[in-house]
N, C-alpha and C positions, 0 to 999 in steps of 0.2 A: 502151685509156688514152688521153684528148685532150691534146694538147700543152699544157704549161703555158705561160702568157704573163706572168701577174704574180705574184710571191711576195711573202710577208714573211719576212725574214731576221732571227733574232732572233740575239743574240751578234757582231754585225756588227763591232764594236770591239776583238774579241779576235783573235787571231795568225790560228786558223784562219776563222772569220766573216769577216775582212777578205778574205782569200783568196778564199771563196766569193763574198764581194760584188763584187770586181774581176772576177772569171771571168764570173758570172751577167750583169754589163752587157756585158762583152766578147762574150757569147753571143747579145745582143739581149733578154735578160729584162727586164720590168719590174720593178723592186725597192722594197718598202717596207721600212724599217728604224725599229726601235723601239729607242731609246737613253736612257739614265739622263741623258746629258749631250750637248747637241747640239754642243757647243765641241770634242768629240773626233773628229768628221766632218769632217776637213780635205779633202773631196771634194766635187765638184759633177758631176752628169752630168744630161741630161734625162731620162731613164729612172728617176732615182733620186729617192725623197721621203724626208725625213727626218721621223720622229714622236718627240718627247721624251715619256718616261714610263716606267712601270715594269711589267715584265712580271707582277708579281704582282697588277696591279691590271686586272681583267677590263674594265672601261672603257676603259683604254688599249689594250688588245690589240685589242678590240672595233674602235676608229678605225683603228689601223694595218692591220688586215686587211681591211678594207673593200675589195672590189672583186679580192681577190686568188683566186687558183685554189689556192694551195698554201702550205705554212709550211715553213722549213727553219730547224732552231734548232741552232745551235752554241755554247748556254750550258753553261758548266760552274761546279763550285765553284773559286773561285780563291783564289789564295794570295798574298801579299805579295811573293813572290819565287820562282823556281824551286826554292828549296830545298826538300827534301820535308818538313820539320819547320817551316816558315816557317807563322806565323799565317795564318787564312783571312782573306780579304778578304769574303768574300759569307756571307750565314747559311747555317746548316746545311741548311735545308728550301727553298732558294731553288728548285732544280730543281723539287721535287715540287709546291710550291705553284705556280708557274709552269705546269706540265704540268696542274695541276687547272683552273686558269683557262682555259688554252688548249683542252683536249677541250670544255669549256662554251661557249667563243667559237667552236669549230667549226660545234659542233650549231646554234648559234643563226643561222649563217651559211651553213649548207648547204655547208660544205667538207668534203672528206674526206681529201686527200692531204697527208700529213706525214712528214717525214725529219729524222732528230734524231741528234746525235752521243751515243754512248756510251764504251763502252772494252772493250777486250780483259780479259778477268778478270770481266766482271760477269754476274752471272745465272748462266746454264747454260755459260758458258764459262770459270768460273772453275776447274773440275778440270784444265782443260788449260793452264793457264798454269804455268809453272816454281815450283818450290816456293820458291826466293829471291825471286821477285817475289811471290808470296802474302804471305811474309814483311815484305817490303818495303811492302805496301800495307796490312797490318795493325798495322803499327809507326810508321807516319808520318802526317802530315797529307793523305796522299792517301787515308785511308780515309772521311771525309766525303763525299768526291766519288763514290767506287764506291759507298756506301750510297745515296746518293742517284740515281745512276743506275740502281741497281737499283729503287728506287721508280718513278722515272718510266718505266722500262720496262714494270714490272706494271702500272700505271695505263692506259698506251697498250694494251696486248694486250688489254685489256678494253674497249675505249672505242668499238669500230665502224668506227673509222676505217681508212684504208688506209695504214698506217702502215710504215715502213723504219725499221728503229735498225741506225745505222751504228757498228760497233766498231772502230776504228783500234788498233793495236798504238802502241808508243811513239811518239809525235810528234815529228818534227824540225822544223828551220827549215832543211833543206838546199834550195838552191835549184836545184840539177840536177833533171831530171825524169827518171822511168821510169814506163811504164804501171802503175796501181794494179793490185795481185791480190785476188779476195776469194774465201774459202770460205764455204759454207754449211753445212759439219759439221765436224765435230771428228777427221777421220781423217788430215787433212793438218794439218801445222804449219806455221804461218805464219812468214814472217821477222821480226825482231824490231822492225823500226822502217819507218815510212813518214812522208815530209814532209808539211806542211801544203798545200802546193801540190796534192801527189798526192791528199791526200784531197778537196780540194775538187773536183776532177776528178771523183772518184768520187762523192762527193754528186750534182751535178748531172746525171750520167750516170744515176745510181740513181732520181733523180727521175722521169724519164722512162721506165723499165724496169718493165714488169710485173712480171718474174719476182722483184725484190726486194719487193714488195707483202707484207708480212707475215711479212717475212724479216728476219733480224740477222746480216748478212754480216760477218765480221772481215775487215778489208781491212789489205794489207800492201804492200811494195816489193819 
């Protein structure tokens, strides 16, 4: 796999995406970001280019991905607060519409590498999460996010792209750092939490690691 030099980062103003942004720039990547509101990016860097637009509009994605070798997406279905029953801030089909347009954009621009965040408990990992966690997902406003992650995972698996699906366990804002761990099967039980900083570290490492192509690692600390 050729080293990635320039990436499009989606979700850069979110808590995990912001960690990826700062780490990517520190590691020397050139980074394009596509955001709904440019005023939310209070950061300037010689290797950062900010595009304003909507990820659900293919023309906006095409403009932002120009010259890039890969894309990292940290997009999610967000709520108006961290309270699990809080009202949704984003449309229920936000991830699947974005992924549909992103796949088309990739093919038009001859790009292959895609890394994006999903969640532990999505798809074939669902039978291996604790029963209380299943109840919590199904009976709160976490459910729309998990359903959308499942849809975008299914879409990308049949896309022909060199994808990696990163499934973090419960994300925290812990500032202390431990080396993130990954499992590729369900024989081993992960820890229950991982920090956003650790998640960002893993995402950028996985971007350059062939062993994670067409894999969906569950990550934890």
